[in-house]
LUMFIRO-507149 format. One record per residue: chain; residue in three letters; x, y negated, z of N, C-alpha, C, CB in turn. Coordinates in steps of 0.001 Angstrom, whole numbers. Each point is the difference from the previous one (the first is absolute). Glycine has a CB too. Layout:
! LUMFIRO-507149
+-------+------+---------+---------+---------+---------+---------+---------+---------+---------+---------+---------+---------+---------+
| kette | rest |    n.c1 |    n.c2 |    n.c3 |   ca.c1 |   ca.c2 |   ca.c3 |    c.c1 |    c.c2 |    c.c3 |   cb.c1 |   cb.c2 |   cb.c3 |
+-------+------+---------+---------+---------+---------+---------+---------+---------+---------+---------+---------+---------+---------+
|     A |  Ala |       X |       Y |       Z |       X |       Y |       Z |       X |       Y |       Z |       X |       Y |       Z |
...
+-------+------+---------+---------+---------+---------+---------+---------+---------+---------+---------+---------+---------+---------+
This chain:
! LUMFIRO-507149
+-------+------+---------+---------+---------+---------+---------+---------+---------+---------+---------+---------+---------+---------+
| kette | rest |    n.c1 |    n.c2 |    n.c3 |   ca.c1 |   ca.c2 |   ca.c3 |    c.c1 |    c.c2 |    c.c3 |   cb.c1 |   cb.c2 |   cb.c3 |
+-------+------+---------+---------+---------+---------+---------+---------+---------+---------+---------+---------+---------+---------+
|     A |  Unk |  118180 | -118065 |  134480 |     795 |     817 |   -1254 |    -227 |     241 |   -1580 |     226 |     991 |    1941 |
|     A |  Unk |     823 |   -1426 |   -2852 |    -378 |    -165 |   -1173 |     616 |    1567 |    -824 |     -14 |   -3112 |     317 |
|     A |  Unk |    -910 |    3755 |    -494 |     145 |    1322 |    -755 |    -329 |    -253 |   -1576 |    -737 |    1419 |    2232 |
|     A |  Unk |    1645 |   -1442 |   -2997 |     -76 |     -15 |   -1631 |     358 |    1577 |    -431 |     907 |   -2797 |    -329 |
|     A |  Unk |   -1794 |    3046 |   -1008 |    -327 |    1384 |    -380 |    -169 |    -303 |   -1368 |   -1097 |    1029 |    2085 |
|     A |  Unk |    2272 |    -780 |   -3062 |    -399 |     327 |    -938 |    -499 |     600 |   -1097 |     662 |    -722 |    1112 |
|     A |  Unk |   -1295 |    1209 |   -2052 |    -447 |    1536 |    -985 |    -319 |    -719 |   -1414 |   -1439 |    1795 |    2092 |
|     A |  Unk |    1469 |    -633 |   -2739 |    -311 |    -277 |   -1267 |     997 |     139 |   -1033 |   -1443 |   -1294 |    1008 |
|     A |  Unk |    2795 |    1484 |    -231 |    1109 |     589 |    -879 |    -269 |    1615 |    -570 |    1677 |   -1648 |    1515 |
|     A |  Unk |    -940 |    2009 |   -2675 |    -126 |    1186 |    -559 |    1021 |     -71 |   -1293 |   -2561 |     354 |     974 |
|     A |  Unk |    2609 |     684 |   -1867 |     540 |     -13 |   -1094 |    -556 |    -506 |   -1348 |     850 |    1551 |    1293 |
|     A |  Unk |    -645 |   -2536 |   -1886 |    -876 |    -326 |   -1331 |    1092 |    -299 |   -1335 |   -2158 |   -1254 |    1661 |
|     A |  Unk |    1822 |    1762 |   -2667 |     203 |    -374 |   -1322 |     454 |   -1595 |     -34 |   -1806 |    1898 |    -788 |
|     A |  Unk |    3240 |   -2193 |    -255 |      36 |   -1094 |    -370 |   -1023 |    -487 |    -470 |    1792 |     360 |    -149 |
|     A |  Unk |   -2544 |   -1719 |     205 |    -825 |    -520 |    -265 |   -1203 |    -117 |     393 |    1248 |     259 |   -1064 |
|     A |  Unk |   -1583 |     272 |    2372 |    -790 |     487 |     431 |    -493 |    -873 |     729 |     736 |    1834 |    -337 |
|     A |  Unk |   -1551 |   -1486 |    1691 |    -260 |   -1173 |     963 |    -550 |     455 |    1405 |    -517 |   -1462 |   -2062 |
|     A |  Unk |    1089 |     883 |    3284 |    -503 |     779 |    1248 |    -221 |   -1309 |    1103 |    1506 |    2622 |    -506 |
|     A |  Unk |   -2378 |   -2152 |    1252 |    -283 |   -1522 |    1105 |     201 |     635 |    1227 |   -1969 |   -1511 |   -1189 |
|     A |  Unk |    2818 |     882 |    1770 |     470 |     165 |    1350 |    -597 |    -872 |     921 |    1962 |     716 |    -835 |
|     A |  Unk |   -2353 |    -106 |    2126 |    -728 |    -369 |    1306 |     685 |    -104 |    1366 |   -1684 |    1051 |   -1171 |
|     A |  Unk |    1721 |   -1953 |    1468 |     707 |    -152 |    1578 |   -1106 |    -730 |     925 |    2695 |    -362 |    -928 |
|     A |  Unk |   -2694 |    1184 |    1894 |    -972 |    -240 |    1118 |     349 |      24 |    1123 |   -1261 |     689 |   -1059 |
|     A |  Unk |     835 |   -1727 |    1930 |     363 |       5 |    1655 |   -1200 |     758 |     714 |    1326 |   -2473 |       4 |
|     A |  Unk |    -925 |    3236 |     643 |    -508 |    1204 |     810 |    -145 |    -889 |    1478 |    1392 |    2424 |   -1452 |
|     A |  Unk |    -478 |   -3396 |    1371 |    -133 |    -461 |    1638 |    -302 |   -1578 |    -109 |    1923 |    1873 |    1140 |
|     A |  Unk |   -1671 |   -2686 |   -1180 |    -579 |   -1438 |     199 |     -40 |    -653 |   -1217 |     829 |    -226 |    2175 |
|     A |  Unk |   -2126 |    -738 |   -2258 |      30 |    -431 |   -1141 |    1207 |    -848 |    -239 |   -2346 |     263 |       9 |
|     A |  Unk |    2457 |    -297 |   -1608 |     935 |    -823 |    -484 |    -444 |   -1428 |    -936 |    1261 |    2367 |     176 |
|     A |  Unk |   -2369 |   -2183 |     153 |    -164 |   -1339 |   -1329 |     -41 |   -1325 |     381 |   -1354 |    1349 |   -1245 |
|     A |  Unk |    2302 |   -1300 |    1899 |     615 |   -1726 |     522 |    1435 |      70 |    -599 |   -1279 |    -436 |    2688 |
|     A |  Unk |    1761 |    1607 |   -3117 |    1533 |       2 |    -415 |     399 |     111 |   -1566 |     281 |    1132 |    2277 |
|     A |  Unk |     823 |   -1574 |   -2599 |     146 |      77 |   -1243 |     752 |    1695 |      31 |     154 |   -3115 |    -643 |
|     A |  Unk |     -71 |    3664 |    -637 |     -97 |    1329 |    -138 |    1071 |     364 |   -1527 |   -2858 |      23 |    1425 |
|     A |  Unk |    3365 |    1092 |   -1538 |    1100 |     -41 |   -1302 |     195 |    1453 |     220 |    1423 |   -2549 |    -142 |
|     A |  Unk |    -912 |    3123 |   -1425 |     -93 |    1245 |    -425 |    1754 |     -67 |    -604 |   -3211 |     343 |    -579 |
|     A |  Unk |    3840 |     838 |     981 |    1571 |    -178 |     -29 |    -146 |    1602 |    -607 |    1208 |   -2011 |    2369 |
|     A |  Unk |      72 |    2466 |   -3047 |     708 |    1071 |     -56 |    1050 |     463 |     141 |   -1112 |    -197 |    -712 |
|     A |  Unk |    1573 |    1512 |     761 |    1285 |     778 |     326 |      83 |     888 |   -1125 |     -76 |     -68 |    2547 |
|     A |  Unk |    1413 |      71 |   -3084 |     787 |    1321 |    -436 |    1293 |     500 |     988 |    -656 |    -803 |   -2537 |
|     A |  Unk |    1058 |    2044 |    2304 |     916 |      59 |     747 |    1502 |    -684 |    -466 |   -1513 |    1991 |     726 |
|     A |  Unk |    1357 |   -2499 |   -1990 |    1044 |    -575 |    -458 |     250 |   -1734 |     217 |    -328 |    2147 |   -1565 |
|     A |  Unk |   -1052 |   -2528 |    2119 |    -213 |   -1312 |     109 |    -609 |    -577 |    1472 |    -271 |     287 |   -2600 |
|     A |  Unk |     614 |   -1315 |    2618 |    -276 |    -671 |    1381 |   -1899 |      16 |    -225 |    2844 |   -1970 |     385 |
|     A |  Unk |   -3607 |    1873 |     614 |   -1139 |    -469 |    -249 |    -354 |   -1484 |    -544 |    -168 |    1711 |    1586 |
|     A |  Unk |    -720 |   -1631 |   -2523 |     -70 |   -1230 |    -959 |   -1410 |    -337 |      41 |    1915 |     609 |   -1604 |
|     A |  Unk |   -2028 |   -2091 |    1469 |   -1425 |    -637 |     233 |    -720 |     165 |   -1693 |     906 |   -2122 |    2336 |
|     A |  Unk |   -1819 |    2221 |   -1874 |   -1014 |       8 |   -1468 |   -1113 |    -580 |     142 |     642 |    1934 |    -706 |
|     A |  Unk |   -1154 |   -2409 |    2029 |   -1093 |    -620 |    -288 |    -494 |    -590 |    1562 |    -524 |    1633 |   -2374 |
|     A |  Unk |    -170 |   -2649 |    2248 |    -311 |    -714 |    1213 |   -1270 |    -664 |     298 |    2125 |    -226 |    -177 |
|     A |  Unk |   -3149 |     144 |     854 |   -1319 |    -765 |     -70 |    -383 |    -431 |    1556 |    -871 |    1442 |   -2277 |
|     A |  Unk |     185 |   -2655 |    2161 |     -52 |    -596 |     982 |    -934 |     325 |     739 |     967 |   -1352 |    -915 |
|     A |  Unk |   -1051 |    1047 |    2311 |   -1410 |     419 |     754 |   -1364 |     -21 |    -537 |    1179 |    -771 |    1607 |
|     A |  Unk |   -1544 |    -343 |   -2469 |   -1350 |      64 |    -502 |     136 |     494 |   -1076 |    -872 |   -1612 |     979 |
|     A |  Unk |    1806 |    2129 |   -1926 |      -4 |     637 |   -1477 |    -187 |    -883 |    -930 |    -819 |    1882 |     664 |
|     A |  Unk |     857 |   -3211 |      73 |     169 |    -883 |   -1358 |    1472 |    -532 |    -671 |   -2247 |    -779 |     968 |
|     A |  Unk |    3432 |    1216 |    -506 |     824 |    -116 |    -356 |     720 |    1202 |     -93 |    -385 |   -2023 |     566 |
|     A |  Unk |    1390 |    2313 |   -1332 |     831 |     932 |    -718 |    1074 |     -75 |    -744 |   -1618 |     556 |     119 |
|     A |  Unk |    2866 |     -26 |     -81 |    1134 |    -246 |    -189 |     617 |    1537 |    -623 |     -47 |   -2164 |    1957 |
|     A |  Unk |     430 |    2415 |   -3182 |     766 |    1071 |    -300 |    1225 |     380 |    -496 |   -1694 |      30 |       1 |
|     A |  Unk |    2236 |     764 |     217 |    1362 |     264 |    -723 |       2 |    -234 |   -1729 |     405 |    1882 |    2066 |
|     A |  Unk |     617 |   -2596 |   -2513 |      84 |     -23 |   -1408 |    -291 |    1738 |    -962 |    1934 |   -2405 |     764 |
|     A |  Unk |   -1437 |    3418 |      82 |     348 |    1211 |    -396 |   -1699 |     576 |    -186 |    2815 |     229 |    1378 |
|     A |  Unk |   -3645 |    -585 |    -601 |   -1494 |     117 |    -251 |   -1065 |    -660 |    -310 |     674 |     969 |     983 |
|     A |  Unk |    -309 |   -2137 |   -1037 |    -736 |   -1192 |    -474 |    -665 |     152 |    -930 |    1294 |   -1126 |     637 |
|     A |  Unk |   -2726 |    1323 |   -1076 |    -457 |      83 |    -877 |   -1051 |    1827 |    -103 |    2288 |   -2257 |    -774 |
|     A |  Unk |   -1600 |    2913 |    1985 |     -93 |    1427 |    -242 |    -596 |     322 |    1309 |    1999 |     470 |   -1677 |
|     A |  Unk |   -1826 |   -1035 |    2675 |    -750 |     482 |    1260 |    -580 |    -814 |     513 |    1209 |    1326 |     444 |
|     A |  Unk |   -1966 |   -1703 |     574 |   -1177 |    -519 |     275 |    -134 |    -234 |    1722 |    -944 |    1224 |   -2378 |
|     A |  Unk |    1339 |   -1719 |    3235 |    -618 |     463 |    1394 |    -750 |   -1038 |     197 |    1702 |    1324 |    1064 |
|     A |  Unk |   -2717 |    -453 |      63 |   -1159 |   -1142 |     316 |    -440 |     783 |    1350 |   -1024 |   -1025 |   -2722 |
|     A |  Unk |      24 |     572 |    3553 |     252 |     413 |    1302 |   -2122 |    -132 |     270 |    3577 |   -1211 |     814 |
|     A |  Unk |   -3676 |    1945 |     245 |   -1572 |      70 |     361 |     174 |     100 |    1696 |   -1112 |    1475 |   -2506 |
|     A |  Unk |     782 |   -2675 |    2447 |     527 |    -329 |    1548 |   -1239 |     745 |    1032 |    1337 |   -2770 |    -719 |
|     A |  Unk |   -2296 |    2655 |      68 |   -1471 |     624 |    1015 |     494 |    1492 |     311 |   -2366 |   -1386 |   -1362 |
|     A |  Unk |    2961 |    2115 |     503 |     536 |    1373 |      95 |    1399 |     145 |     614 |   -1368 |     443 |   -1965 |
|     A |  Unk |    1954 |   -1447 |    2162 |    1606 |    -117 |     525 |     742 |     531 |    -896 |    -333 |     181 |    2225 |
|     A |  Unk |     325 |    -249 |   -3470 |     574 |     969 |   -1119 |     448 |   -1127 |   -1235 |   -1798 |    2408 |     637 |
|     A |  Unk |    3033 |   -2051 |    -922 |     737 |    -461 |   -1030 |     202 |     853 |   -1677 |    1070 |    -977 |    2418 |
|     A |  Unk |   -1057 |     326 |   -3190 |     116 |     977 |   -1297 |     801 |      55 |    -855 |   -1612 |     -76 |     130 |
|     A |  Unk |    2270 |     836 |    -775 |    1011 |    -798 |   -1132 |    -357 |     982 |   -1576 |    2504 |    -801 |    2197 |
|     A |  Unk |   -2973 |     220 |   -3015 |    -416 |     420 |    -823 |    1261 |      73 |   -1535 |   -2520 |    -851 |    1571 |
|     A |  Unk |    2978 |    1898 |   -1643 |    1223 |     -52 |   -1139 |    -540 |     896 |   -1122 |    2155 |    -253 |    1704 |
|     A |  Unk |   -1980 |    -862 |   -2897 |    -208 |    1158 |   -1116 |    1221 |    -490 |   -1323 |   -3211 |     459 |     641 |
|     A |  Unk |    3073 |     385 |   -1528 |    1122 |      -8 |    -735 |    1328 |     572 |     454 |   -1167 |   -1751 |    -737 |
|     A |  Unk |     985 |    2777 |    1814 |    1164 |     -12 |     664 |    1099 |     764 |    -723 |   -1324 |    -269 |    2018 |
|     A |  Unk |    2777 |     233 |   -1741 |    1222 |     197 |    -671 |     543 |     671 |    1080 |     244 |   -1903 |   -1630 |
|     A |  Unk |     521 |    3036 |    1191 |     926 |     916 |     869 |     774 |    -800 |     786 |     159 |    1721 |   -1562 |
|     A |  Unk |     154 |   -2919 |    1304 |     977 |    -833 |     833 |    -880 |    -654 |    1410 |    1544 |    -696 |   -2499 |
|     A |  Unk |   -2797 |    1171 |    2681 |   -1129 |    -447 |     721 |     347 |    1178 |     816 |   -1882 |   -1387 |   -1533 |
|     A |  Unk |    2533 |    2493 |    1326 |    -340 |     967 |    1176 |     759 |    -452 |    1279 |    -331 |    2020 |   -1641 |
|     A |  Unk |     -21 |   -1575 |    2849 |     522 |    -500 |    1429 |   -1048 |     201 |     943 |    1470 |   -1754 |    -885 |
|     A |  Unk |    -973 |    1794 |    2280 |    -952 |     -86 |    1045 |    -362 |   -1431 |     227 |     877 |    2062 |    1019 |
|     A |  Unk |   -2515 |   -2148 |   -1120 |    -423 |   -1525 |     124 |    -626 |      77 |    1441 |    -562 |    -675 |   -2724 |
|     A |  Unk |     579 |    -472 |    3652 |     380 |    -697 |    1376 |    -821 |   -1128 |    -218 |    2474 |     731 |     534 |
|     A |  Unk |   -3917 |    -510 |     623 |    -189 |   -1125 |     233 |     422 |    -573 |     931 |   -1289 |     404 |    -963 |
|     A |  Unk |    1229 |   -1879 |    1236 |     653 |    -801 |    1025 |   -1148 |   -1103 |      99 |    2753 |     522 |    -526 |
|     A |  Unk |   -2570 |    -937 |    1825 |    -805 |   -1072 |     578 |     653 |   -1064 |     937 |   -1691 |    1690 |    -209 |
|     A |  Unk |    1640 |   -3133 |    -163 |     994 |    -685 |     916 |    -827 |    -960 |    1040 |    1936 |      46 |   -1969 |
|     A |  Unk |   -1528 |     409 |    2952 |    -857 |    -234 |    1599 |     731 |   -1136 |     202 |    -581 |    2400 |    1265 |
|     A |  Unk |    1383 |   -3296 |   -2017 |     680 |   -1064 |     794 |   -1113 |   -1444 |    -167 |    2872 |    1171 |    -554 |
|     A |  Unk |   -3631 |   -1365 |     -31 |    -958 |   -1175 |       7 |   -1252 |     568 |    -666 |    1837 |   -1918 |    -144 |
|     A |  Unk |   -2958 |    1341 |    1102 |   -1241 |     618 |    -645 |    -570 |    -752 |    -828 |    -408 |    1125 |    1659 |
|     A |  Unk |    -466 |   -1253 |   -2535 |    -332 |    -827 |   -1355 |    1346 |    -736 |    -581 |   -2562 |    -511 |     917 |
|     A |  Unk |    3260 |     861 |   -1243 |    1326 |    -479 |    -564 |     -49 |    -507 |   -1299 |    1025 |    1527 |    1275 |
|     A |  Unk |    -583 |   -2133 |   -1734 |      34 |    -494 |   -1458 |    1178 |     765 |    -709 |    -942 |   -2445 |     619 |
|     A |  Unk |    1765 |    2707 |     276 |    1281 |     319 |    -650 |     128 |    1614 |    -410 |    1065 |   -2048 |    1443 |
|     A |  Unk |    -396 |    2354 |   -2407 |      87 |    1607 |    -936 |    1329 |     224 |     476 |   -1429 |    -181 |   -2496 |
|     A |  Unk |    1644 |    1022 |    2808 |    1488 |     584 |     433 |     544 |     989 |   -1283 |    -677 |      58 |    2895 |
|     A |  Unk |    1852 |     -35 |   -3424 |     401 |    1219 |   -1110 |    1334 |     561 |     942 |    -796 |   -1254 |   -2898 |
|     A |  Unk |     935 |    1117 |    4180 |    1342 |     387 |     945 |    -887 |    1180 |     888 |    1679 |   -2780 |     292 |
|     A |  Unk |   -1062 |    4105 |    -484 |    -708 |     998 |    1030 |     137 |    -225 |    1459 |     371 |    1597 |   -1650 |
|     A |  Unk |     453 |   -2480 |    1631 |     366 |    -171 |    1758 |    -840 |   -1334 |     239 |    2846 |    1046 |     261 |
|     A |  Unk |   -3660 |   -1321 |   -1086 |   -1484 |    -946 |     282 |   -1060 |     703 |     848 |     207 |   -1060 |   -2339 |
|     A |  Unk |    -114 |    2304 |    2099 |    -920 |     827 |     216 |      86 |     809 |    1083 |    -235 |    -184 |   -2022 |
|     A |  Unk |    -833 |     486 |    3015 |      58 |    -141 |    1267 |    -598 |    2019 |     244 |    -557 |   -3641 |     363 |
|     A |  Unk |    -431 |    4070 |   -1184 |    -734 |    1139 |    -106 |     115 |     666 |   -1453 |   -1519 |   -1008 |    1817 |
|     A |  Unk |    1847 |    2302 |   -1681 |     194 |     692 |   -1060 |    -773 |    1267 |     -83 |    2050 |   -1072 |     -20 |
|     A |  Unk |   -2492 |    1349 |   -1187 |    -578 |    1564 |     143 |     984 |    1033 |    -355 |   -2254 |    -741 |    -617 |
|     A |  Unk |    1757 |    1863 |     751 |     930 |    1111 |    -405 |     277 |     404 |   -1289 |    -637 |     642 |    1796 |
|     A |  Unk |     125 |   -1358 |   -2643 |     675 |     286 |   -1705 |    -868 |    1096 |    -766 |    2683 |    -361 |     788 |
|     A |  Unk |   -2716 |      87 |   -1908 |   -1085 |     852 |    -982 |     645 |     112 |   -1623 |   -2353 |   -1086 |    1552 |
|     A |  Unk |    2502 |    2364 |   -1559 |    1168 |      26 |   -1442 |    -776 |      50 |   -1226 |    1883 |    1425 |    1116 |
|     A |  Unk |   -1203 |   -2255 |   -1721 |    -925 |     167 |   -1458 |    1370 |     366 |    -900 |   -2413 |   -2117 |     229 |
|     A |  Unk |    2173 |    3022 |    -901 |     664 |     289 |   -1099 |     -73 |     641 |   -1556 |     639 |    -176 |    2033 |
|     A |  Unk |    -145 |    -690 |   -2846 |    -528 |    -860 |   -1288 |    1223 |     866 |    -806 |   -1129 |   -2988 |     856 |
|     A |  Unk |     118 |    4070 |   -1685 |     533 |     700 |   -1012 |     211 |    -357 |   -1310 |    -767 |    1230 |    1247 |
|     A |  Unk |    2028 |   -1065 |   -1865 |     -33 |    -728 |   -1397 |    -404 |    1180 |   -1147 |    2051 |   -1927 |     779 |
+-------+------+---------+---------+---------+---------+---------+---------+---------+---------+---------+---------+---------+---------+
């Protein structure tokens, strides 16, 4: 059973930085691609960034490219999201997700329906 737990969300001023973590307290996720999504009450859950199983491939939404960095440490079953130059529009609940459809896949998906497991979310609030 995969259990994803996000942490690191809090309130920060615009221009600041945060580092989110996503840990798998169940089975190892080292063979699966993973991603970060975010959601506000006004919008549907939207794609932020994805990383392949080895960490060698990443993909970013245009809105965060150059500011956010996704990474993973498979030895610790943990994925990270380093967020720099934060803006008020980055305010959202951030979710990590795992794509269990294929092990060692080279394909990174942006659609939320491609991901099988989700964490409970962590709130990020950026004040202006």
